[in-house]
N, C-alpha and C positions, 0 to 999 in steps of 0.2 A: 504494500500500500504506500510506503514511503517513496519508493521508486516512481510509482505512478504520480504522486503529488509533486515530486521533483521535476518530472517530465512536463507535467501540466504547468508548473510555475515557469519553466523555461519557455514553453510554447507561448504563454500569455505575455511574457516579457519581451518577446521579439517585437521589433519596430513595426513590421508590416501588419501584425495582428492589431496593434494599437491604432495604426493608421486606418485600418478597415473599420474598427469600432467607432472611431471618431467620425469617419465619413458617414456611417449609418445614422448615428445620433444627430449630427448636424443636418443631414439630409431630411430626416423626419421632422426636425424642428423647422427647417425652411419650408417643408411641405405644408406645415400648419400656417405659415405666413401666406403662402400662395393661396391656400384654401380660403383663409379669412379675407384676403384681398378680393377674391372672386365672389364669395358668398355675401360678404358684408358691405362691399363698396361698389363693385362693378355691376353685379346683377341688379341691385336696386336702381342704379342710374339707367340701365338699359330698360328696365320695366317702367321707369318714370317717363323716358322718351317715348316708348311705345304707347303708354297711356295718354300722353299728350297728343300723339298722332291720331289716336282713336277719338279724341274730342272731349275727354273728361275735363271739367272746369275747376274742380277743387281737389285738394289733396285727399280729402275723405273719399271723393268719387274715384280718384285715380287708384287709391288703395283698394277700394271695393272692386274695381274693374279687373285688375291683374294681381290682386293680393300682394301689393307692394308694401313691404315693411319699411321701417325707418332705416336710413343709412347708418350702419353701426361702425362709426369710426373708432369707438371705444374698444370693440372686439379686435379690430385690426391692430390698434396700438398695443393692446394686451398681448397679441400674438408676437409682435415685434419685440416687446420687452421680454417675453418668455424666451424667445430665440436668443436674445443678447445675454440673458442670465445663463442659459444652458451653454452657450459658447464660452462665456467667461469661466464657468465651472470646469468644462472640459479642458480649456486652456491651462488652468491651474493644475488639474490632474496630470495632464501630459507633461507639463513643466516639471512637476515633482517626480514623475517616473523617469524623465530624461536625466534629471539631476542624480537620481538613485543609480541609474545605469552608468553615468559618468564616474560616480564614486567607485562603483564596482570595477570599472575598467582601470581606473587609477590604481586601485589596490592590486589588481592583477599585474599591471605594469611594474609596480614597485616590488612585487614578489619575484619577478623575473630578474635574475642577476645579470649584469652586463657582461657580455663575452667579447665585446670589441671596444676599440677606442679609435680616435682619429689621430693620425700623425700630425704633429705640430708644424712640420715643414711642408708637406705636400697635401695635407688634409685628406688623405686616403684612409679608408676604414681598414684597420688591421686588428689582429688578435690581441687581446688584452695582455697576454704574457710575452708578447714580442719585445725584444730589446733592440732590434734593427728593423727599419721599415723595408718591406720587400719591394716597394715601388720606387722609392728614391734613395734607398740604402743609407739613410741617415741613422746615426746612433740615437737611441731613445733613452730618456731618463726614466727610471721606474717611478 
């Protein structure tokens, strides 16, 4: 069971899985904005225009003719605010995960012991135990 959980943790911590999850969540939230824009703002305007063409004289009559509801700017603004809040929360989560992954990478890099060094004369990469540079034949100090 521990091996399964370790594999699952490794799978989840991969960047492409996180990118996919962020894309799905942001896509769903943006879908709510588009739905609200259509249902609460565009459709009532279209219905209002059509009812004007049909000759309705008052708002009550127009509403009765095509069942036009009020234009719900509040619903649309609420959908936009909901989207922005979700995007902010997802941004903070991804930022925290990236920071955690960077710390993990730094720890792994620190654990790896250096096996090479640079020659101070020709700047070539050489073995850490070398006393003479194989590229420029300079004597190296320990």
